[in-house]
N, C-alpha and C positions, 0 to 999 in steps of 0.2 A: 504494500500500500504506500503510495507516494503522498506527501503533504504538499499542498499548494496554498500559500497564503495570498490574501488579496487586500490591496490598499488602493483606494481610488478617491476621487472627489465627486463620484456619481450620486451620492446620497442613496436613500432607500425608497424614495417615492416612485421612481421610474424603474422599469424592468431591466435596466442595463446589466446590473451585477448578476441577476439570475440568468440572463441570456448567456453571459460569458461562462457561467458554470455549466449550463446546458451544453454549450459547444465543447467544453473540456470533457464532460462525462461521455459525450458521444464518441470521443477518441479513446478515453481511458476510464471505464466505469468504476475502477477501483480507487479513484482519487479520494483523498480526505481533505476537505477545505477548512481553512481557518480564516475568518474575516478579521483583519486587523482593524480597519476602520474604512468607512466610505464617506466620512464627513470631513476630509481635508478641505480647507477653504477652497472654493472654486478656483481652479487654475493656479494655485499657489504651489509651484514646483519646489521652492525652498523649504516650505513646511514639510512636504512629503519627503524630501531628502533627509531631513533630521529624523523623521519618524522611522525611516528605513534603517538608519544607523542605530536607532534605539532598540528595535524589536528583533532584527534578524539573528543576532548572536544567541537569542534565547531558544532558537529552534535547532533541531538535530541536523547534523551534516546530511546532505542529500535533499534538503528541503528546496522547494522552488517558490520564488516570490514574484507574484504578478503585481506590478506597480504601474498604475495608469492615471497620471495627471498630465494631460496632454493638450495644452491650449493651441498648439500649432499642428494638430492632427490634419492630415491631408497635404501638408507642405512637403518640402524636400528633406525634412529632418529624417534621420535614419531610425529604424527599429532595431533594438539591441537585445542580445543575451549577454549578461555579465556573469562571470564565474569568479567567486572569491571564497576562500576558506571552506570549500566543499559545498557551497550554496550556489544556486543559479537564480538570476534575477532577469525578469523580462519586462521591457517597457520602452518608452521613447528615449531617444538620444537628445535630451533637452536639459540636462543637468540634474535630473532626478537622482542619478547615481553618483553624485559628486563626492559624497563621503566615502564611498567604496574605493574611489581612485586616489584618495588622499595619501594612502600608504604605498601606493605603487605596486601592489601585489594582486590587483584585479586584472582580468583579461576580458576584452569585449569582442563580440562577434556581431556582424550585421545579420539581421533576419532578411535574407534576400531570396531564398529558394522558395518559389511559388508552390512547390509540392507541399509545404508545411503551412500554407495559408488557406483561407476560404477560397472557393472557386471564383467568387466575385468579391472584390475588396472595396468596401464603402470608403469614400473620402472622409467620412465623419465618424466612423466607429471602428477604429483599428483595434480597440479592446476586444471586440467580437471576432474580427476577421483576420487579425495578425497576431496579437499578443496572446489571446486565449489559446488558439491552436498551437502556437509555439510552446507555451507552458505545458500543454497536454502531451505533445510529442516528446518533449524533454522527459516528462514523467514516464513515458513508455520506453525510454532507453535510447532515444536518438541523441547522438553526441552534438554538442554546441557547434563544432566545426562543420557539421553537415548543413547548417542553416545558411552559412555565408562566410565571407572573408573576415579576418581579424580587422578590428577598427583600432588603429594605432593612436588616434587623437580624439577620443570621445569628448563630448561637450561637458564642461564643468562650469559651475556658477561662480562668478566673481563676487567678492564681498561677503562670502558665506561665513567666514570665520572672523573672530575679533582681531583687532590690531592693537599694538602698543604705540601710543602717541603721547609725547611729553610726560613720560614716566607714569602713564596710566593705561590700563586696559580699556579700550573703547569697544563695547559690544552692543548688542541690540536684542530686543524681544523678537523671537521668531514664531512663537505660537502661544495660544492660550488653551488650557484644558477646559472641560465643561464647568469646573468650579470657579473659573476666572483667574486661576493662578497664571502668572506671567513667566514663561520659560525663555531663558536667554540662550545665546549661542556661546556663552563662556563656560567651557568645561571645567570641572573641578581640578583636573590635572593642570590645565593652563593657569588657572587661578593660583593654585598651590605653588607652582614653580615661580610665578611672578612675585608673590608676597614673601616667599621664603621664610615662613614662620614669623615675619615681622608684623607690626600693626598695620591696619588697612581701614579704608572706608569704601563701602559699596553704595553707589547712588543710583536711584531710579526715580525719575520725576521729582517729587517733593520729598522723597524718602532717603534716609541715609542710615547705614548699618555699619557697626564697627565689630560685629561678631556674627557668626553663622548660627542659626537655630538648628536643632535636630529634627523638629517636626513643626506642623502648622499651628499647634495649640499654644506655643510658648510665648506668644505676644499678640497684640492686635495685628500688627504688620510683621511679617517675617521674611527673612532671606535665608535660604537653605540650599543644600545640595539635593536636588530632587532625585527620584528613582531613575531618571534618564541620565544622570551623571552631570547635569548642567546646573548652574546657578538659576534658581527660580524664586519668585516673590509671591507671597500670598497674604490674604486677609482672613483672619480667623472668623469662621461662621459668616463669611461674606464673600463678595465677588470683587477681587482687586481691580480687574479690568474696568468694571462699571464704576467702582468707587473713585478711581483716579482718572477715569476717562482715557485709559491707555489704548493704544493701537499698535499693531505690528510695526516693527521698525523703531519703536521707542528706544532711545539710547540708554544704555546701562554702562556705568563706569566702575572700575576698581582702581583706587588710588592708594599708594603707599603713604604712610604717615611717619 
């Protein structure tokens, strides 16, 4: 039995996710599906990129990850299979796999062989006609190299990671969870190396923190290392995003003191 995870911005109101599963089951009826989320903000490739980096290491080697956030569907952008650490990822070449390429140990293949696509490929639903068939054929034992040539320079997103400017980490909020917690792009490892056990101040909007909380209940406003491994900010028994009027892209800073 092969595991296929699914991450999209399709939502659950429309039939798109179910249709993709039907396509995959028609190719390999033994598939086991795990829905990661279908509530990525519409067309937000960066949010999807961070989510992929968060969840895929929790799955066993051999898992296949179908990732479809594809605002340029129907354009000349490539369709990819990416192989990393025993996992295979299927989706558009639009930067969604940026975190996988950060360490340089991922390998990408173009999905170009029409044998592994639907007979007719829609210009607006590659999830159904290109990516879902590819994921199912991978699960049935087809090698990634059978789909097409190696892609030596896949698209990666610029500005995805924080920078050090004027003796401060300059990061940003990349997503909010359903509780309104604001999750940054500042990893704990990056933060720890920067402060080097010295005093620090973390700033977001009107908030400033000089220590990290362990969990959300330790103050009205909290800054902590979330389960994703990144600095995040919360409001106990409330919604921080609504309380402060935060939006994605809001700047977050770590300053040495």
